[in-house]
PAMIZA-760143 format. One record per residue (C-alpha): y, x, z; residue in three letters. Coordinates in nm, 4 decimals. Example, Ala and Ser with C-alpha at 12.3 -4.5 7.8 and 13.67 -1.06 7.14 Angstrom:
2
yy;xx;zz;r
-0.4500;1.2300;0.7800;ALA
-0.1060;1.3670;0.7140;SER
***
This chain:
352
yy;xx;zz;r
-1.3357;-1.5543;-1.0857;MET
-1.4275;-1.2138;-0.8878;VAL
-1.5015;-0.9483;-1.1713;MET
-1.7898;-0.7053;-1.1340;PRO
-1.6943;-0.3945;-0.9551;LYS
-1.7625;-0.1625;-1.2610;ALA
-1.4645;-0.3408;-1.4560;ASP
-1.2245;-0.2742;-1.1841;LEU
-1.0170;0.0529;-1.1627;ILE
-0.8724;0.1443;-0.8071;LYS
-0.5227;0.2119;-0.7621;THR
-0.6053;0.4430;-0.4787;GLY
-0.3076;0.3032;-0.2831;ILE
-0.4033;0.2476;0.0873;SER
-0.4602;-0.1062;0.1536;GLY
-0.3604;-0.2363;-0.1969;LEU
-0.7380;-0.2187;-0.3465;ASP
-0.8444;-0.4516;-0.0542;SER
-0.5920;-0.7216;-0.1337;ILE
-0.6850;-0.6915;-0.4918;LEU
-1.0519;-0.7314;-0.3869;LEU
-1.1597;-0.3901;-0.5127;GLY
-0.9008;-0.3118;-0.7772;GLY
-0.7441;-0.4120;-1.1010;ILE
-0.9254;-0.4914;-1.4320;PRO
-0.9330;-0.1758;-1.6429;ARG
-0.6614;-0.1802;-1.8954;THR
-0.4502;-0.4354;-1.7418;ASN
-0.0929;-0.3897;-1.7641;VAL
0.0576;-0.3973;-1.4202;ILE
0.4242;-0.4944;-1.3766;LEU
0.5798;-0.3663;-1.0342;VAL
0.9178;-0.5406;-0.9857;GLN
1.1621;-0.5325;-0.6914;GLY
1.5116;-0.4415;-0.5763;VAL
1.6317;-0.0900;-0.5413;THR
1.4618;0.1102;-0.2743;GLY
1.1671;-0.1119;-0.2487;SER
0.9254;0.1434;-0.3572;GLY
0.8539;0.0926;-0.7539;LYS
0.8686;0.4473;-0.8563;THR
0.6732;0.5787;-0.5525;LEU
0.4088;0.3228;-0.6185;MET
0.3847;0.4205;-0.9759;GLY
0.3603;0.7951;-0.8957;LEU
0.0865;0.7417;-0.6393;GLU
-0.1001;0.5151;-0.8824;PHE
-0.1066;0.8263;-1.1338;ILE
-0.1651;1.0727;-0.8576;TYR
-0.4650;0.9127;-0.6832;ARG
-0.5946;0.8492;-1.0295;GLY
-0.6015;1.2105;-1.0875;MET
-0.7149;1.3640;-0.7600;VAL
-0.9560;1.0838;-0.6457;GLU
-1.1056;0.9194;-0.9811;TYR
-1.0651;1.2221;-1.2200;ASN
-0.8265;1.0113;-1.4476;GLU
-0.5629;1.2129;-1.6094;PRO
-0.2186;1.0230;-1.6387;GLY
0.1161;1.0220;-1.8128;LEU
0.4402;0.9403;-1.6472;VAL
0.7502;0.8166;-1.8548;VAL
1.0992;0.8235;-1.7238;VAL
1.4161;0.7460;-1.8731;PHE
1.6710;0.8364;-1.5737;GLU
1.4971;1.0574;-1.3096;THR
1.4489;1.4043;-1.4191;SER
1.0806;1.5450;-1.3978;PRO
1.2169;1.8069;-1.1549;ASP
1.3184;1.5520;-0.9148;LYS
0.9995;1.3571;-0.9386;LEU
0.8066;1.6655;-0.8594;ILE
1.0264;1.7518;-0.5652;ARG
1.0236;1.3919;-0.4247;ASP
0.6386;1.3772;-0.4707;ALA
0.5913;1.7170;-0.2819;ALA
0.7328;1.5325;0.0347;GLU
0.4084;1.3285;0.0223;PHE
0.1798;1.6342;-0.0448;GLY
0.1259;1.5558;-0.3971;TRP
0.1520;1.8583;-0.6182;ASN
0.2466;1.7272;-0.9441;LEU
0.3446;2.0795;-1.1006;ASP
-0.0160;2.2010;-1.0301;GLU
-0.1689;1.8745;-1.1903;MET
0.0593;1.9472;-1.5025;GLN
-0.0840;2.2975;-1.5228;GLN
-0.4196;2.1720;-1.5157;GLN
-0.3604;1.9350;-1.7856;LYS
-0.4267;1.6375;-1.5806;LYS
-0.0707;1.5059;-1.5897;LEU
0.2095;1.5039;-1.8531;GLN
0.5769;1.3842;-1.7546;ILE
0.7710;1.2725;-2.0372;VAL
1.1385;1.2527;-1.9959;PHE
1.2902;1.0459;-2.2883;THR
1.5377;0.7639;-2.3724;SER
1.4581;0.3956;-2.4493;PRO
1.5793;0.4420;-2.8070;GLN
1.3105;0.7442;-2.8656;VAL
1.0416;0.5437;-2.7036;LEU
1.1171;0.2556;-2.9258;ASP
1.1002;0.4989;-3.2494;GLN
0.7578;0.6497;-3.1101;GLU
0.6212;0.2849;-3.0582;LEU
0.7076;0.2074;-3.4150;ARG
0.5790;0.5396;-3.5525;SER
0.1999;0.5336;-3.6975;PRO
0.1631;0.8595;-3.5626;ASP
0.3368;0.8690;-3.2150;SER
0.3435;1.1755;-3.0360;LEU
0.3237;1.0215;-2.6837;LEU
0.0036;0.8371;-2.7716;LEU
-0.1374;1.1436;-2.9425;GLU
-0.0682;1.3406;-2.6175;ALA
-0.2441;1.0701;-2.4284;ALA
-0.5435;1.1116;-2.6350;THR
-0.5367;1.4860;-2.6272;GLU
-0.5422;1.5020;-2.2678;MET
-0.7989;1.2258;-2.2230;GLY
-0.5497;1.0108;-2.0247;ALA
-0.6690;0.6828;-1.8386;LYS
-0.3345;0.5794;-1.6823;ARG
0.0280;0.5833;-1.7652;ILE
0.3395;0.4837;-1.5657;PHE
0.6533;0.3929;-1.7190;VAL
0.9477;0.3808;-1.4997;ASP
1.2253;0.1304;-1.5466;GLY
1.1484;-0.0846;-1.8530;ILE
1.4668;-0.2750;-1.7938;GLY
1.6346;-0.0062;-1.9728;LEU
1.4439;-0.0869;-2.2962;LEU
1.6941;-0.3802;-2.3246;VAL
1.9379;-0.1365;-2.4593;SER
1.6735;-0.0252;-2.7333;ALA
1.6181;-0.3849;-2.8366;SER
1.9523;-0.4671;-2.9684;GLY
2.1970;-0.4485;-2.7032;GLY
2.0401;-0.6556;-2.4472;GLY
2.0039;-0.9774;-2.6309;ASP
1.6564;-1.0468;-2.4811;SER
1.6904;-1.4237;-2.5129;GLU
1.6684;-1.3650;-2.8932;ARG
1.3286;-1.1924;-2.8403;GLY
1.4455;-0.8190;-2.8817;GLY
1.3313;-0.7036;-2.5635;PHE
1.0326;-0.9309;-2.5607;ARG
0.9021;-0.7931;-2.8823;GLU
0.9484;-0.4253;-2.7774;LEU
0.7699;-0.4720;-2.4563;LEU
0.4838;-0.6565;-2.6335;GLN
0.4708;-0.3658;-2.8790;GLN
0.4565;-0.1326;-2.5963;LEU
0.1788;-0.3174;-2.4372;MET
-0.0362;-0.3439;-2.7288;GLU
0.0014;0.0088;-2.8130;SER
-0.1104;0.1103;-2.4518;LEU
-0.4121;-0.1378;-2.4836;SER
-0.5182;0.0156;-2.7977;ARG
-0.5428;0.3492;-2.6231;GLU
-0.7457;0.1995;-2.3336;ASN
-0.4796;0.3259;-2.0838;LEU
-0.4325;0.1316;-1.7637;THR
-0.0468;0.0882;-1.7546;ALA
0.1788;0.0492;-1.4639;MET
0.5442;-0.0570;-1.5659;LEU
0.8397;-0.0935;-1.3102;SER
1.1140;-0.3166;-1.3464;LEU
1.4327;-0.3394;-1.1253;GLU
1.5463;-0.6878;-1.0596;VAL
1.8778;-0.8074;-0.9032;GLY
2.0851;-0.5847;-1.1536;SER
2.2828;-0.6523;-1.4695;ALA
2.0052;-0.4808;-1.6810;LEU
1.7354;-0.7191;-1.5317;ALA
1.8486;-1.0662;-1.6743;SER
1.6534;-1.3768;-1.5949;ILE
1.5178;-1.3653;-1.9425;ALA
1.4100;-1.0052;-1.9047;THR
1.2191;-1.0856;-1.5806;VAL
1.0600;-1.3896;-1.7249;GLU
0.9435;-1.2102;-2.0415;ALA
0.7990;-0.9237;-1.8434;SER
0.6356;-1.1449;-1.5826;ASP
0.4704;-1.3364;-1.8659;PHE
0.3411;-1.0521;-2.0824;LEU
0.2009;-0.8430;-1.7861;ALA
-0.1330;-0.9122;-1.6760;ASP
-0.0984;-0.8129;-1.3234;THR
0.2546;-0.8592;-1.1598;VAL
0.3453;-0.7188;-0.8090;ILE
0.6565;-0.8153;-0.6289;GLN
0.8029;-0.5562;-0.3976;LEU
1.0577;-0.6635;-0.1379;GLY
1.3076;-0.4992;0.0827;ARG
1.4968;-0.7042;0.3497;GLU
1.7008;-0.6277;0.6475;ARG
1.5565;-0.7566;0.9831;HIS
1.8094;-0.7033;1.2763;GLY
1.8942;-0.3257;1.2342;ARG
1.5684;-0.2158;1.0696;HIS
1.4489;-0.2631;0.7115;THR
1.1080;-0.4313;0.6162;GLN
0.9522;-0.3968;0.2979;ARG
0.6786;-0.6377;0.1652;SER
0.4243;-0.6702;-0.1268;LEU
0.2955;-0.9753;-0.2903;GLU
0.0631;-1.0188;-0.5967;VAL
0.2014;-1.2916;-0.8164;LEU
-0.0518;-1.2918;-1.0561;LYS
-0.3407;-1.0906;-1.1866;SER
-0.5570;-1.2004;-1.4924;ARG
-0.9227;-1.1760;-1.4809;GLY
-0.9630;-1.1495;-1.1050;GLN
-0.8914;-1.3161;-0.7636;ASP
-0.6869;-1.1600;-0.4863;PHE
-0.5437;-1.2370;-0.1553;ASP
-0.2025;-1.4090;-0.1949;GLY
0.0930;-1.4264;0.0023;GLY
0.3543;-1.1737;0.1324;GLU
0.1952;-0.8466;0.2818;HIS
0.3627;-0.5801;0.4822;THR
0.4241;-0.2647;0.2958;LEU
0.5303;0.0690;0.4568;GLN
0.6215;0.4232;0.3347;ILE
0.4397;0.6761;0.5333;ILE
0.5651;1.0175;0.5534;ALA
0.3432;1.2808;0.4222;GLY
0.0990;1.0073;0.2934;GLN
0.2529;0.7596;0.0520;GLY
0.2350;0.3823;0.0534;LEU
0.0470;0.1714;0.3011;GLN
-0.0205;-0.1842;0.2368;VAL
-0.1214;-0.4131;0.5307;PHE
-0.2970;-0.7351;0.4621;ARG
-0.1144;-1.0286;0.6179;ARG
-0.2769;-1.1675;0.9410;VAL
-0.2486;-1.5195;0.8557;GLN
-0.4663;-1.4909;0.5238;ALA
-0.7696;-1.6824;0.5565;PRO
-1.1276;-1.4981;0.5679;LEU
-1.3121;-1.5222;0.2575;ARG
-1.6569;-1.7019;0.2518;VAL
-1.8361;-1.3595;0.2011;ASN
-1.6293;-1.1768;0.4622;ALA
-1.7654;-1.0927;0.8151;LYS
-1.7201;-1.3905;1.0395;GLN
-1.6232;-1.3600;1.4034;PRO
-1.9170;-1.4160;1.6352;THR
-1.9494;-1.5091;1.9954;SER
-2.1268;-1.2944;2.2311;SER
-2.3352;-1.3650;2.5707;THR
-2.3359;-0.9753;2.6511;MET
-2.1011;-0.8907;2.9312;ARG
-1.9377;-0.5527;2.9931;SER
-1.8236;-0.4534;3.3624;VAL
-1.4553;-0.3540;3.4221;ILE
-1.5648;-0.1141;3.6733;GLY
-1.3879;-0.2870;3.9887;VAL
-1.6920;-0.4189;4.1889;GLU
-1.4954;-0.7281;4.3237;ALA
-1.3278;-0.8224;3.9980;VAL
-1.6478;-0.8133;3.8155;ASP
-1.8235;-1.0235;4.0897;THR
-1.5505;-1.2648;4.0726;LEU
-1.5692;-1.3413;3.7033;ILE
-1.9403;-1.3346;3.6927;GLY
-2.0553;-0.9707;3.6146;GLY
-1.7971;-0.8646;3.3567;GLY
-1.5964;-0.9795;3.0692;ILE
-1.7851;-1.1157;2.7681;PHE
-1.8016;-0.8597;2.4680;ASP
-1.5669;-0.9631;2.1941;GLY
-1.3539;-1.2018;2.3914;SER
-0.9722;-1.1960;2.4847;THR
-0.8762;-1.1419;2.8577;THR
-0.5006;-1.1993;2.9453;MET
-0.3841;-1.0201;3.2726;VAL
-0.0769;-1.1780;3.3909;VAL
0.1587;-1.0720;3.6789;GLY
0.5009;-0.9505;3.7771;VAL
0.5921;-0.5757;3.7428;SER
0.4075;-0.3319;3.9564;GLY
0.0973;-0.5388;4.0359;VAL
-0.1241;-0.3230;3.8501;GLY
-0.1864;-0.4571;3.5097;LYS
-0.1807;-0.1142;3.3256;THR
-0.4085;0.0349;3.5773;VAL
-0.6698;-0.2292;3.5464;LEU
-0.6579;-0.1948;3.1598;ALA
-0.7028;0.1856;3.2085;THR
-0.9925;0.1442;3.4343;GLN
-1.1453;-0.0874;3.1584;ILE
-1.1000;0.1690;2.9076;LEU
-1.2265;0.4663;3.1058;ARG
-1.5482;0.2626;3.2345;GLU
-1.6267;0.1871;2.8567;GLY
-1.5659;0.5605;2.7427;ALA
-1.7601;0.7213;3.0216;LEU
-2.0491;0.4934;3.1154;LYS
-2.0869;0.2544;2.8268;GLN
-1.9894;0.5151;2.5568;LYS
-1.7510;0.2692;2.3956;LYS
-1.4377;0.3906;2.2234;ARG
-1.1254;0.2449;2.3543;GLY
-0.7573;0.1629;2.2064;LEU
-0.4670;0.1242;2.4395;LEU
-0.1525;-0.0176;2.2636;ILE
0.1725;0.0048;2.4620;SER
0.4798;-0.1718;2.3599;LEU
0.6693;-0.0401;2.6702;ASP
0.5667;0.2748;2.8267;GLU
0.5231;0.6004;2.6313;HIS
0.1745;0.7567;2.6180;PRO
0.2867;1.0565;2.8253;ALA
0.4002;0.8234;3.0905;GLN
0.0888;0.6086;3.1021;ILE
-0.1281;0.9275;3.1291;ILE
0.0760;1.0786;3.4169;ARG
0.0757;0.7417;3.5854;ASN
-0.2849;0.7185;3.5572;ALA
-0.3314;1.0836;3.6700;GLN
-0.1462;1.0066;4.0102;THR
-0.4257;0.7463;4.0878;LEU
-0.6892;0.9724;4.0175;GLY
-0.7707;0.8457;3.6720;LEU
-0.7939;1.1320;3.4320;ASN
-0.7128;0.9592;3.1141;LEU
-0.5744;1.2778;2.9458;GLU
-0.9427;1.4163;2.9077;GLU
-1.0521;1.0854;2.7166;GLN
-0.7377;1.0945;2.4840;VAL
-0.8027;1.4709;2.3944;ALA
-1.1764;1.4256;2.3005;ASP
-1.0822;1.1070;2.0952;GLY
-1.2730;0.8458;2.3048;THR
-0.9584;0.6613;2.4186;ILE
-0.6303;0.6530;2.1843;GLN
-0.3127;0.5366;2.2845;ILE
-0.1005;0.3726;2.0234;LEU
0.2767;0.3378;2.0946;PHE
0.5322;0.1292;1.9041;GLY
0.8628;-0.0092;1.9865;GLY
0.8804;-0.3891;1.9785;PRO
1.2042;-0.3962;1.7744;GLN
1.0306;-0.1994;1.4973;GLU
0.7077;-0.3992;1.5060;LEU
0.5510;-0.5432;1.2034;HIS
0.2864;-0.8085;1.3006;VAL
0.0612;-0.7146;0.9923;ASP
0.0627;-0.3613;1.0544;ALA
0.0126;-0.4060;1.4347;HIS
***
């Protein structure tokens, strides 16, 4: 069931709302779980930051181990000025302990929830709920202590109409199987973050395990941390197109390559929207032909072009084209042609 757009809250994280088909149902409790270094805290901070600056939704951040100063410092690396947000009363960072939070939740006049009401908070991020095990009676989550405390936390946030994101580290002593199972069951939306070694590089992933009240694109998607920007989610290329999605169509229109003999040979050019493979040994002119196609489109047909190289660096491609009288640099400078370079060893198929 796809909910009306008005009932969805956008995370603001690039690519994630698309996978969630528009966002997450408002007041859903979102659990983000994963191993160390998978991006849990960063996702929570960006969820709060995007809410403040893009959707005018003030937020709270509750941390147990990381000091507020370090959060502010780390966020600044992505261009997020959390200190300024605090001065504008759009953000409050609460540094506390699991035991104090437990007392807050049991108190009829919780200072935490009172602060949320005063600032008009719409979002909250609690980092490291696995630490609540220590406040639930020594970590015996199987007897229900952790589950009861977590349920109380979720109910309190729901009463305040807060859309909450909670992070849970898995694969540690704190996160027993019972702890993870209880968290997964109680949360409305569960997002699994992964971090794996592939050869000599690290690859991150994101998978929505469940999200009550909505449909979403399932499976494992690619997650990247982009310097100066934040998180970027790339939908997995194997995911099937939805019924209402724009379907690929065939075209009978042709575009000339710009080499008269070749255009004549293939019947007047290549079909728009088609895929043409140019095959040959090194040095026969494959890249040169591709460069001519792009320049023909940019100069005469007003079509923007993209050249993706997994071998030669853009500067080398531009230099080689110049020696043949093809001024590719001019089109790159004005943006009509873009060159994207990526090493095949670091290639992620979803992002590519």
